[in-house]
Gaussian input, Z-matrix of N, CA and C with variables (Angstrom, degrees):
# hf/3-21g

backbone

0 1
 N
 C     1     B1
 C     2     B2     1     A1
 N     3     B3     2     A2     1     D1
 C     4     B4     3     A3     2     D2
 C     5     B5     4     A4     3     D3
 N     6     B6     5     A5     4     D4
 C     7     B7     6     A6     5     D5
 C     8     B8     7     A7     6     D6
 N     9     B9     8     A8     7     D7
 C    10    B10     9     A9     8     D8
 C    11    B11    10    A10     9     D9
 N    12    B12    11    A11    10    D10
 C    13    B13    12    A12    11    D11
 C    14    B14    13    A13    12    D12
 N    15    B15    14    A14    13    D13
 C    16    B16    15    A15    14    D14
 C    17    B17    16    A16    15    D15
 N    18    B18    17    A17    16    D16
 C    19    B19    18    A18    17    D17
 C    20    B20    19    A19    18    D18
 N    21    B21    20    A20    19    D19
 C    22    B22    21    A21    20    D20
 C    23    B23    22    A22    21    D21
 N    24    B24    23    A23    22    D22
 C    25    B25    24    A24    23    D23
 C    26    B26    25    A25    24    D24
 N    27    B27    26    A26    25    D25
 C    28    B28    27    A27    26    D26
 C    29    B29    28    A28    27    D27
 N    30    B30    29    A29    28    D28
 C    31    B31    30    A30    29    D29
 C    32    B32    31    A31    30    D30
 N    33    B33    32    A32    31    D31
 C    34    B34    33    A33    32    D32
 C    35    B35    34    A34    33    D33
 N    36    B36    35    A35    34    D34
 C    37    B37    36    A36    35    D35
 C    38    B38    37    A37    36    D36
 N    39    B39    38    A38    37    D37
 C    40    B40    39    A39    38    D38
 C    41    B41    40    A40    39    D39
 N    42    B42    41    A41    40    D40
 C    43    B43    42    A42    41    D41
 C    44    B44    43    A43    42    D42
 N    45    B45    44    A44    43    D43
 C    46    B46    45    A45    44    D44
 C    47    B47    46    A46    45    D45
 N    48    B48    47    A47    46    D46
 C    49    B49    48    A48    47    D47
 C    50    B50    49    A49    48    D48
 N    51    B51    50    A50    49    D49
 C    52    B52    51    A51    50    D50
 C    53    B53    52    A52    51    D51
 N    54    B54    53    A53    52    D52
 C    55    B55    54    A54    53    D53
 C    56    B56    55    A55    54    D54
 N    57    B57    56    A56    55    D55
 C    58    B58    57    A57    56    D56
 C    59    B59    58    A58    57    D57
 N    60    B60    59    A59    58    D58
 C    61    B61    60    A60    59    D59
 C    62    B62    61    A61    60    D60
 N    63    B63    62    A62    61    D61
 C    64    B64    63    A63    62    D62
 C    65    B65    64    A64    63    D63
 N    66    B66    65    A65    64    D64
 C    67    B67    66    A66    65    D65
 C    68    B68    67    A67    66    D66
 N    69    B69    68    A68    67    D67
 C    70    B70    69    A69    68    D68
 C    71    B71    70    A70    69    D69
 N    72    B72    71    A71    70    D70
 C    73    B73    72    A72    71    D71
 C    74    B74    73    A73    72    D72
 N    75    B75    74    A74    73    D73
 C    76    B76    75    A75    74    D74
 C    77    B77    76    A76    75    D75
 N    78    B78    77    A77    76    D76
 C    79    B79    78    A78    77    D77
 C    80    B80    79    A79    78    D78
 N    81    B81    80    A80    79    D79
 C    82    B82    81    A81    80    D80
 C    83    B83    82    A82    81    D81
 N    84    B84    83    A83    82    D82
 C    85    B85    84    A84    83    D83
 C    86    B86    85    A85    84    D84
 N    87    B87    86    A86    85    D85
 C    88    B88    87    A87    86    D86
 C    89    B89    88    A88    87    D87
 N    90    B90    89    A89    88    D88
 C    91    B91    90    A90    89    D89
 C    92    B92    91    A91    90    D90
 N    93    B93    92    A92    91    D91
 C    94    B94    93    A93    92    D92
 C    95    B95    94    A94    93    D93
 N    96    B96    95    A95    94    D94
 C    97    B97    96    A96    95    D95
 C    98    B98    97    A97    96    D96
 N    99    B99    98    A98    97    D97
 C   100   B100    99    A99    98    D98
 C   101   B101   100   A100    99    D99
 N   102   B102   101   A101   100   D100
 C   103   B103   102   A102   101   D101
 C   104   B104   103   A103   102   D102
 N   105   B105   104   A104   103   D103
 C   106   B106   105   A105   104   D104
 C   107   B107   106   A106   105   D105
 N   108   B108   107   A107   106   D106
 C   109   B109   108   A108   107   D107
 C   110   B110   109   A109   108   D108
 N   111   B111   110   A110   109   D109
 C   112   B112   111   A111   110   D110
 C   113   B113   112   A112   111   D111
 N   114   B114   113   A113   112   D112
 C   115   B115   114   A114   113   D113
 C   116   B116   115   A115   114   D114
 N   117   B117   116   A116   115   D115
 C   118   B118   117   A117   116   D116
 C   119   B119   118   A118   117   D117
 N   120   B120   119   A119   118   D118
 C   121   B121   120   A120   119   D119
 C   122   B122   121   A121   120   D120
 N   123   B123   122   A122   121   D121
 C   124   B124   123   A123   122   D122
 C   125   B125   124   A124   123   D123
 N   126   B126   125   A125   124   D124
 C   127   B127   126   A126   125   D125
 C   128   B128   127   A127   126   D126
 N   129   B129   128   A128   127   D127
 C   130   B130   129   A129   128   D128
 C   131   B131   130   A130   129   D129
 N   132   B132   131   A131   130   D130
 C   133   B133   132   A132   131   D131
 C   134   B134   133   A133   132   D132
 N   135   B135   134   A134   133   D133
 C   136   B136   135   A135   134   D134
 C   137   B137   136   A136   135   D135
 N   138   B138   137   A137   136   D136
 C   139   B139   138   A138   137   D137
 C   140   B140   139   A139   138   D138
 N   141   B141   140   A140   139   D139
 C   142   B142   141   A141   140   D140
 C   143   B143   142   A142   141   D141
 N   144   B144   143   A143   142   D142
 C   145   B145   144   A144   143   D143
 C   146   B146   145   A145   144   D144
 N   147   B147   146   A146   145   D145
 C   148   B148   147   A147   146   D146
 C   149   B149   148   A148   147   D147
 N   150   B150   149   A149   148   D148
 C   151   B151   150   A150   149   D149
 C   152   B152   151   A151   150   D150
 N   153   B153   152   A152   151   D151
 C   154   B154   153   A153   152   D152
 C   155   B155   154   A154   153   D153
 N   156   B156   155   A155   154   D154
 C   157   B157   156   A156   155   D155
 C   158   B158   157   A157   156   D156
 N   159   B159   158   A158   157   D157
 C   160   B160   159   A159   158   D158
 C   161   B161   160   A160   159   D159
 N   162   B162   161   A161   160   D160
 C   163   B163   162   A162   161   D161
 C   164   B164   163   A163   162   D162
 N   165   B165   164   A164   163   D163
 C   166   B166   165   A165   164   D164
 C   167   B167   166   A166   165   D165
 N   168   B168   167   A167   166   D166
 C   169   B169   168   A168   167   D167
 C   170   B170   169   A169   168   D168
 N   171   B171   170   A170   169   D169
 C   172   B172   171   A171   170   D170
 C   173   B173   172   A172   171   D171
 N   174   B174   173   A173   172   D172
 C   175   B175   174   A174   173   D173
 C   176   B176   175   A175   174   D174
 N   177   B177   176   A176   175   D175
 C   178   B178   177   A177   176   D176
 C   179   B179   178   A178   177   D177
 N   180   B180   179   A179   178   D178
 C   181   B181   180   A180   179   D179
 C   182   B182   181   A181   180   D180
 N   183   B183   182   A182   181   D181
 C   184   B184   183   A183   182   D182
 C   185   B185   184   A184   183   D183
 N   186   B186   185   A185   184   D184
 C   187   B187   186   A186   185   D185
 C   188   B188   187   A187   186   D186
 N   189   B189   188   A188   187   D187
 C   190   B190   189   A189   188   D188
 C   191   B191   190   A190   189   D189
 N   192   B192   191   A191   190   D190
 C   193   B193   192   A192   191   D191
 C   194   B194   193   A193   192   D192
 N   195   B195   194   A194   193   D193
 C   196   B196   195   A195   194   D194
 C   197   B197   196   A196   195   D195
 N   198   B198   197   A197   196   D196
 C   199   B199   198   A198   197   D197
 C   200   B200   199   A199   198   D198
 N   201   B201   200   A200   199   D199
 C   202   B202   201   A201   200   D200
 C   203   B203   202   A202   201   D201
 N   204   B204   203   A203   202   D202
 C   205   B205   204   A204   203   D203
 C   206   B206   205   A205   204   D204
 N   207   B207   206   A206   205   D205
 C   208   B208   207   A207   206   D206
 C   209   B209   208   A208   207   D207
 N   210   B210   209   A209   208   D208
 C   211   B211   210   A210   209   D209
 C   212   B212   211   A211   210   D210
 N   213   B213   212   A212   211   D211
 C   214   B214   213   A213   212   D212
 C   215   B215   214   A214   213   D213
 N   216   B216   215   A215   214   D214
 C   217   B217   216   A216   215   D215
 C   218   B218   217   A217   216   D216
 N   219   B219   218   A218   217   D217
 C   220   B220   219   A219   218   D218
 C   221   B221   220   A220   219   D219
 N   222   B222   221   A221   220   D220
 C   223   B223   222   A222   221   D221
 C   224   B224   223   A223   222   D222
 N   225   B225   224   A224   223   D223
 C   226   B226   225   A225   224   D224
 C   227   B227   226   A226   225   D225
 N   228   B228   227   A227   226   D226
 C   229   B229   228   A228   227   D227
 C   230   B230   229   A229   228   D228
 N   231   B231   230   A230   229   D229
 C   232   B232   231   A231   230   D230
 C   233   B233   232   A232   231   D231
 N   234   B234   233   A233   232   D232
 C   235   B235   234   A234   233   D233
 C   236   B236   235   A235   234   D234
 N   237   B237   236   A236   235   D235
 C   238   B238   237   A237   236   D236
 C   239   B239   238   A238   237   D237
 N   240   B240   239   A239   238   D238
 C   241   B241   240   A240   239   D239
 C   242   B242   241   A241   240   D240
 N   243   B243   242   A242   241   D241
 C   244   B244   243   A243   242   D242
 C   245   B245   244   A244   243   D243
 N   246   B246   245   A245   244   D244
 C   247   B247   246   A246   245   D245
 C   248   B248   247   A247   246   D246
 N   249   B249   248   A248   247   D247
 C   250   B250   249   A249   248   D248
 C   251   B251   250   A250   249   D249
 N   252   B252   251   A251   250   D250
 C   253   B253   252   A252   251   D251
 C   254   B254   253   A253   252   D252
 N   255   B255   254   A254   253   D253
 C   256   B256   255   A255   254   D254
 C   257   B257   256   A256   255   D255

   B1=1.4538
   B2=1.5243
   B3=1.3203
   B4=1.4599
   B5=1.5192
   B6=1.3161
   B7=1.4590
   B8=1.5244
   B9=1.3140
   B10=1.4618
   B11=1.5211
   B12=1.3187
   B13=1.4534
   B14=1.5209
   B15=1.3159
   B16=1.4568
   B17=1.5227
   B18=1.3281
   B19=1.4593
   B20=1.5199
   B21=1.3233
   B22=1.4545
   B23=1.5335
   B24=1.3276
   B25=1.4540
   B26=1.5350
   B27=1.3132
   B28=1.4658
   B29=1.5246
   B30=1.3278
   B31=1.4643
   B32=1.5305
   B33=1.3357
   B34=1.4642
   B35=1.5202
   B36=1.3299
   B37=1.4641
   B38=1.5236
   B39=1.3186
   B40=1.4655
   B41=1.5214
   B42=1.3214
   B43=1.4565
   B44=1.5254
   B45=1.3390
   B46=1.4595
   B47=1.5292
   B48=1.3250
   B49=1.4677
   B50=1.5264
   B51=1.3259
   B52=1.4660
   B53=1.5260
   B54=1.3267
   B55=1.4639
   B56=1.5318
   B57=1.3315
   B58=1.4624
   B59=1.5355
   B60=1.3372
   B61=1.4691
   B62=1.5230
   B63=1.3386
   B64=1.4547
   B65=1.5150
   B66=1.3146
   B67=1.4630
   B68=1.5165
   B69=1.3418
   B70=1.4679
   B71=1.5171
   B72=1.3339
   B73=1.4596
   B74=1.5216
   B75=1.3293
   B76=1.4650
   B77=1.5247
   B78=1.3263
   B79=1.4537
   B80=1.5189
   B81=1.3230
   B82=1.4662
   B83=1.5225
   B84=1.3246
   B85=1.4613
   B86=1.5082
   B87=1.3486
   B88=1.4703
   B89=1.5234
   B90=1.3277
   B91=1.4577
   B92=1.5271
   B93=1.3293
   B94=1.4697
   B95=1.5286
   B96=1.3157
   B97=1.4699
   B98=1.5225
   B99=1.3167
   B100=1.4533
   B101=1.5170
   B102=1.3341
   B103=1.4592
   B104=1.5224
   B105=1.3283
   B106=1.4523
   B107=1.5084
   B108=1.3116
   B109=1.4614
   B110=1.5214
   B111=1.3012
   B112=1.4603
   B113=1.5145
   B114=1.3398
   B115=1.4592
   B116=1.5219
   B117=1.3223
   B118=1.4641
   B119=1.5245
   B120=1.3193
   B121=1.4560
   B122=1.5198
   B123=1.3185
   B124=1.4546
   B125=1.5211
   B126=1.3084
   B127=1.4648
   B128=1.5201
   B129=1.3457
   B130=1.4527
   B131=1.5195
   B132=1.3074
   B133=1.4622
   B134=1.5219
   B135=1.2935
   B136=1.4636
   B137=1.5189
   B138=1.3081
   B139=1.4610
   B140=1.5191
   B141=1.3267
   B142=1.4644
   B143=1.5206
   B144=1.3366
   B145=1.4613
   B146=1.5249
   B147=1.3280
   B148=1.4602
   B149=1.5144
   B150=1.3244
   B151=1.4641
   B152=1.5184
   B153=1.3254
   B154=1.4623
   B155=1.5277
   B156=1.3337
   B157=1.4625
   B158=1.5277
   B159=1.3074
   B160=1.4629
   B161=1.5246
   B162=1.3371
   B163=1.4664
   B164=1.5229
   B165=1.3292
   B166=1.4642
   B167=1.5282
   B168=1.3225
   B169=1.4710
   B170=1.5308
   B171=1.3190
   B172=1.4588
   B173=1.5290
   B174=1.3477
   B175=1.4600
   B176=1.5216
   B177=1.3100
   B178=1.4637
   B179=1.5280
   B180=1.3228
   B181=1.4649
   B182=1.5195
   B183=1.3117
   B184=1.4650
   B185=1.5283
   B186=1.3351
   B187=1.4696
   B188=1.5235
   B189=1.3261
   B190=1.4683
   B191=1.5226
   B192=1.3254
   B193=1.4660
   B194=1.5250
   B195=1.3411
   B196=1.4625
   B197=1.5306
   B198=1.3358
   B199=1.4578
   B200=1.5200
   B201=1.3111
   B202=1.4607
   B203=1.5192
   B204=1.3109
   B205=1.4560
   B206=1.5180
   B207=1.3369
   B208=1.4577
   B209=1.5141
   B210=1.3238
   B211=1.4587
   B212=1.5168
   B213=1.3335
   B214=1.4562
   B215=1.5127
   B216=1.3262
   B217=1.4618
   B218=1.5259
   B219=1.3089
   B220=1.4595
   B221=1.5275
   B222=1.3387
   B223=1.4665
   B224=1.5215
   B225=1.3280
   B226=1.4595
   B227=1.5225
   B228=1.3188
   B229=1.4618
   B230=1.5243
   B231=1.3107
   B232=1.4615
   B233=1.5253
   B234=1.3345
   B235=1.4668
   B236=1.5198
   B237=1.3187
   B238=1.4635
   B239=1.5136
   B240=1.3120
   B241=1.4561
   B242=1.5205
   B243=1.3316
   B244=1.4532
   B245=1.5153
   B246=1.3274
   B247=1.4602
   B248=1.5228
   B249=1.3063
   B250=1.4569
   B251=1.5199
   B252=1.3392
   B253=1.4632
   B254=1.5122
   B255=1.3105
   B256=1.4609
   B257=1.4613
   A1=108.32
   A2=116.31
   A3=119.62
   A4=110.41
   A5=115.32
   A6=119.68
   A7=110.48
   A8=115.75
   A9=121.30
   A10=110.59
   A11=115.08
   A12=122.75
   A13=107.59
   A14=116.08
   A15=121.30
   A16=109.35
   A17=116.32
   A18=119.60
   A19=110.70
   A20=114.68
   A21=123.22
   A22=109.92
   A23=116.11
   A24=123.31
   A25=110.80
   A26=116.09
   A27=121.54
   A28=112.45
   A29=117.30
   A30=120.55
   A31=111.68
   A32=116.97
   A33=120.53
   A34=111.05
   A35=116.28
   A36=120.96
   A37=110.18
   A38=116.78
   A39=121.02
   A40=110.32
   A41=117.19
   A42=121.77
   A43=110.97
   A44=117.63
   A45=121.57
   A46=110.19
   A47=116.90
   A48=120.84
   A49=110.54
   A50=117.04
   A51=120.03
   A52=111.92
   A53=117.55
   A54=121.75
   A55=110.94
   A56=115.81
   A57=120.81
   A58=112.01
   A59=115.90
   A60=122.67
   A61=113.21
   A62=115.73
   A63=120.62
   A64=111.89
   A65=114.85
   A66=121.88
   A67=108.24
   A68=117.74
   A69=120.18
   A70=109.73
   A71=116.54
   A72=120.15
   A73=111.01
   A74=113.49
   A75=121.79
   A76=108.10
   A77=115.59
   A78=121.10
   A79=106.81
   A80=116.86
   A81=121.00
   A82=110.70
   A83=115.33
   A84=120.84
   A85=115.27
   A86=117.73
   A87=119.09
   A88=112.45
   A89=117.28
   A90=120.24
   A91=108.39
   A92=116.23
   A93=119.44
   A94=110.38
   A95=116.37
   A96=123.87
   A97=113.40
   A98=117.57
   A99=121.09
   A100=115.03
   A101=117.85
   A102=120.22
   A103=113.29
   A104=117.50
   A105=120.59
   A106=110.09
   A107=115.43
   A108=119.83
   A109=112.58
   A110=118.44
   A111=120.67
   A112=110.75
   A113=116.19
   A114=121.14
   A115=109.79
   A116=115.86
   A117=121.05
   A118=111.41
   A119=114.25
   A120=122.69
   A121=108.31
   A122=115.60
   A123=122.05
   A124=106.08
   A125=115.46
   A126=121.06
   A127=108.62
   A128=115.40
   A129=120.81
   A130=112.79
   A131=117.98
   A132=121.39
   A133=109.23
   A134=116.31
   A135=120.94
   A136=111.37
   A137=117.02
   A138=122.52
   A139=108.71
   A140=116.79
   A141=121.44
   A142=113.77
   A143=117.92
   A144=120.80
   A145=112.61
   A146=116.61
   A147=121.17
   A148=110.33
   A149=114.17
   A150=121.14
   A151=108.87
   A152=116.77
   A153=120.21
   A154=110.13
   A155=116.16
   A156=122.57
   A157=108.47
   A158=116.14
   A159=121.64
   A160=109.15
   A161=115.49
   A162=120.23
   A163=111.56
   A164=117.93
   A165=120.96
   A166=111.07
   A167=116.84
   A168=121.28
   A169=110.34
   A170=116.17
   A171=122.18
   A172=110.81
   A173=115.85
   A174=119.17
   A175=112.68
   A176=117.99
   A177=120.35
   A178=109.81
   A179=116.17
   A180=120.63
   A181=110.91
   A182=117.62
   A183=123.17
   A184=110.27
   A185=116.35
   A186=121.10
   A187=112.23
   A188=117.15
   A189=121.02
   A190=111.80
   A191=116.34
   A192=121.12
   A193=112.53
   A194=117.10
   A195=123.21
   A196=110.95
   A197=115.57
   A198=121.17
   A199=111.65
   A200=115.01
   A201=123.77
   A202=106.74
   A203=115.77
   A204=122.76
   A205=108.24
   A206=117.03
   A207=121.89
   A208=107.43
   A209=116.79
   A210=120.46
   A211=110.30
   A212=115.72
   A213=121.63
   A214=108.55
   A215=116.58
   A216=121.98
   A217=112.65
   A218=117.47
   A219=121.60
   A220=109.50
   A221=117.32
   A222=121.65
   A223=112.89
   A224=117.55
   A225=121.22
   A226=113.46
   A227=116.89
   A228=120.88
   A229=111.16
   A230=115.58
   A231=120.88
   A232=110.63
   A233=116.24
   A234=118.99
   A235=109.28
   A236=115.29
   A237=121.74
   A238=107.68
   A239=115.18
   A240=120.82
   A241=108.03
   A242=115.96
   A243=120.83
   A244=107.32
   A245=116.80
   A246=121.10
   A247=109.77
   A248=115.72
   A249=122.33
   A250=109.61
   A251=116.35
   A252=121.50
   A253=112.08
   A254=114.99
   A255=123.92
   A256=111.73
   D1=130.81
   D2=179.45
   D3=-84.07
   D4=161.63
   D5=-178.50
   D6=-77.01
   D7=162.30
   D8=-178.17
   D9=-90.08
   D10=143.24
   D11=174.07
   D12=-104.97
   D13=160.58
   D14=178.95
   D15=-129.61
   D16=137.35
   D17=178.33
   D18=-151.15
   D19=156.21
   D20=170.16
   D21=-116.34
   D22=0.53
   D23=-176.33
   D24=-72.29
   D25=116.73
   D26=-176.40
   D27=-59.69
   D28=-41.31
   D29=-178.69
   D30=-64.46
   D31=-41.13
   D32=178.34
   D33=-65.47
   D34=-41.68
   D35=-179.36
   D36=-64.99
   D37=-48.52
   D38=-179.85
   D39=-60.65
   D40=-43.75
   D41=179.76
   D42=-60.67
   D43=-46.06
   D44=-179.36
   D45=-62.23
   D46=-46.67
   D47=-178.60
   D48=-61.61
   D49=-46.83
   D50=-179.06
   D51=-67.70
   D52=-36.70
   D53=178.62
   D54=-62.75
   D55=-28.36
   D56=180.00
   D57=-99.12
   D58=19.28
   D59=177.62
   D60=58.68
   D61=36.37
   D62=178.16
   D63=-105.36
   D64=169.85
   D65=177.53
   D66=-136.13
   D67=149.04
   D68=177.90
   D69=-65.75
   D70=137.96
   D71=-176.25
   D72=-153.04
   D73=168.26
   D74=172.51
   D75=-129.84
   D76=163.23
   D77=172.36
   D78=-79.06
   D79=124.53
   D80=-179.32
   D81=-56.07
   D82=138.29
   D83=177.07
   D84=86.13
   D85=4.17
   D86=-178.82
   D87=-104.89
   D88=6.61
   D89=178.30
   D90=-64.80
   D91=145.68
   D92=-178.97
   D93=-107.28
   D94=86.87
   D95=176.60
   D96=54.28
   D97=30.91
   D98=176.50
   D99=81.48
   D100=-2.49
   D101=-178.69
   D102=-85.89
   D103=-23.28
   D104=-178.14
   D105=-143.03
   D106=162.67
   D107=-175.41
   D108=-72.89
   D109=-27.57
   D110=-176.28
   D111=108.91
   D112=-156.48
   D113=-178.86
   D114=-75.99
   D115=118.75
   D116=-177.00
   D117=-75.12
   D118=141.84
   D119=176.13
   D120=-146.50
   D121=174.24
   D122=171.90
   D123=-117.96
   D124=127.81
   D125=-178.88
   D126=-95.93
   D127=116.67
   D128=-179.75
   D129=-101.76
   D130=-15.66
   D131=-177.36
   D132=-150.52
   D133=-165.20
   D134=179.77
   D135=-83.16
   D136=62.35
   D137=178.54
   D138=-82.27
   D139=114.31
   D140=-176.46
   D141=-67.71
   D142=-17.87
   D143=179.80
   D144=-81.87
   D145=-9.78
   D146=-178.40
   D147=-111.10
   D148=143.15
   D149=178.49
   D150=-119.21
   D151=123.95
   D152=179.01
   D153=-65.56
   D154=142.89
   D155=177.00
   D156=-129.75
   D157=164.22
   D158=176.80
   D159=-72.72
   D160=152.59
   D161=179.64
   D162=-56.83
   D163=-40.53
   D164=-178.16
   D165=-59.53
   D166=-45.46
   D167=179.02
   D168=-66.09
   D169=-41.45
   D170=179.29
   D171=-57.92
   D172=-51.68
   D173=-176.49
   D174=-74.50
   D175=-27.26
   D176=174.63
   D177=-62.56
   D178=-46.78
   D179=177.69
   D180=-66.48
   D181=-40.11
   D182=178.21
   D183=-56.13
   D184=-48.82
   D185=-179.19
   D186=-69.27
   D187=-44.59
   D188=-179.27
   D189=-62.66
   D190=-30.60
   D191=-179.26
   D192=-87.92
   D193=0.10
   D194=-179.11
   D195=52.32
   D196=53.83
   D197=-178.90
   D198=-98.21
   D199=158.68
   D200=168.63
   D201=-122.41
   D202=155.56
   D203=-179.60
   D204=-108.47
   D205=115.80
   D206=174.39
   D207=-95.45
   D208=136.60
   D209=-176.81
   D210=-157.36
   D211=165.51
   D212=174.24
   D213=-111.38
   D214=140.96
   D215=178.96
   D216=-75.37
   D217=-17.10
   D218=-179.91
   D219=-54.93
   D220=122.05
   D221=-175.46
   D222=-62.32
   D223=-23.53
   D224=-179.76
   D225=-91.36
   D226=-5.98
   D227=-178.02
   D228=-98.35
   D229=132.26
   D230=173.53
   D231=-104.31
   D232=19.77
   D233=179.10
   D234=-66.28
   D235=126.65
   D236=171.87
   D237=-155.67
   D238=161.77
   D239=178.08
   D240=-159.72
   D241=140.90
   D242=171.97
   D243=-95.17
   D244=128.50
   D245=-179.94
   D246=-128.36
   D247=150.18
   D248=179.65
   D249=-72.51
   D250=133.74
   D251=177.21
   D252=64.99
   D253=-123.33
   D254=176.53
   D255=78.52

């Protein structure tokens, strides 16, 4: 297992998600009165609990929530995690 990297760079995050056939998403029902996207996730399949969002909305919430993206560079690994700060 390779070690995890951390980034706040939007281009790196988008590239990693797309390289792993994912799409930006939120958990349905976690939006906060229309001001934010809700709990961020990556949608890899037809998961009914996740709702796809536009990249702009995804990264706006990412920045407002002061998150970092932890991930592995291993092409076969889909390990990722959103963490506060970092």
